[in-house]
C-alpha positions in Angstrom: -129.0 -36.2 10.7 -127.8 -32.7 11.6 -128.4 -31.5 15.1 -131.3 -29.0 15.3 -130.9 -25.7 17.1 -134.6 -25.4 17.7 -135.4 -25.0 21.4 -139.1 -24.9 22.3 -140.0 -21.7 24.2 -142.2 -21.5 27.2 -145.8 -20.4 26.5 -146.1 -16.6 26.0 -148.1 -16.2 29.1 -145.2 -17.5 31.2 -142.8 -15.0 29.7 -144.8 -11.9 30.4 -143.8 -10.0 33.5 -146.6 -9.2 35.9 -148.0 -5.7 35.7 -146.9 -3.6 38.6 -148.4 -0.3 39.7 -146.5 2.7 38.5 -144.8 4.3 41.5 -145.6 7.9 42.2 -142.9 10.1 40.7 -140.6 11.5 43.3 -139.5 15.1 42.4 -135.8 15.1 41.6 -133.5 17.9 42.3 -132.4 19.8 39.2 -128.9 19.5 38.1 -126.8 22.6 37.4 -126.9 21.8 33.7 -130.7 21.4 33.5 -131.1 24.6 35.6 -128.9 26.4 33.1 -130.9 25.0 30.1 -134.2 26.0 31.8 -132.9 29.5 32.3 -131.7 29.8 28.7 -135.1 28.4 27.5 -137.1 30.9 29.6 -135.1 33.8 28.4 -135.0 32.8 24.7 -136.6 35.5 22.5 -138.1 32.9 20.1 -139.8 31.1 23.1 -141.3 34.4 24.2 -142.4 35.3 20.7 -144.0 31.9 20.2 -146.0 32.4 23.4 -147.2 35.8 22.3 -148.1 34.5 18.8 -149.9 31.5 20.2 -147.6 28.8 18.8 -147.0 25.7 20.9 -143.2 25.8 20.3 -140.4 28.0 19.0 -139.9 25.4 16.2 -142.8 27.0 14.3 -140.5 29.8 13.3 -138.1 27.3 11.8 -140.8 26.0 9.4 -141.9 29.5 8.5 -138.3 30.4 7.7 -137.8 27.2 5.6 -141.0 27.8 3.7 -140.2 31.4 3.0 -136.8 30.4 1.6 -137.7 27.2 -0.3 -141.5 27.3 -0.8 -141.9 23.7 0.3 -145.5 24.0 1.4 -148.4 24.9 -0.9 -152.1 25.3 -0.2 -154.1 22.1 -0.7 -151.2 19.7 -0.1 -151.4 16.7 2.2 -148.6 16.6 4.8 -147.6 14.1 7.4 -146.0 15.6 10.5 -143.9 12.8 12.1 -142.8 13.4 15.7 -145.4 16.2 15.9 -145.7 16.9 19.7 -146.2 19.6 20.9 -147.6 20.7 17.6 -145.9 23.9 16.6 -145.2 22.7 13.0 -148.8 21.4 12.8 -150.1 24.8 13.6 -148.0 26.4 10.9 -148.9 23.7 8.4 -152.6 24.2 9.1 -152.3 27.9 8.2 -150.1 27.3 5.1 -152.2 24.5 3.7 -155.6 26.3 4.0 -159.0 24.7 4.1 -158.4 22.2 1.3 -155.0 21.0 2.7 -154.7 18.2 5.3 -152.2 17.6 8.1 -151.7 14.1 9.6 -149.8 14.6 12.9 -148.4 11.6 14.7 -146.2 11.1 17.7 -145.7 8.7 20.6 -146.2 11.6 23.0 -149.7 12.9 23.6 -150.7 16.1 21.7 -153.8 18.2 21.7 -155.6 18.6 18.4 -154.7 21.6 16.3 -157.6 23.8 15.4 -157.9 24.2 11.6 -156.8 27.6 10.4 -159.9 28.0 8.3 -162.2 27.4 11.3 -160.1 29.7 13.4 -160.1 32.5 10.9 -163.9 32.3 10.3 -164.8 32.8 14.0 
């Protein structure tokens, strides 16, 4: 009979590491490169425009530009926004899809709900 490579495992409860309290985060010093990135980000005209227009991110303008060029989004569609946090694209989609359209936004990061464009425009 051929030798079996099956090795019994320990019960699953024995393999799970104990839960430890999460240490309080210690503020780290910024590196030169992260400081430069932050400076570029703060001074970016699209970031400033997104803040003025109420968008959550500058990426909203990318979707607006894509839609103007290729007409990908039409009212009444159902769209799934993968990796949606912070929600800039979801905000634009809500406006483009109208009251009958639906946006399903999903991400592993937390994200506040996006107010429906129809509800926002009626108030």
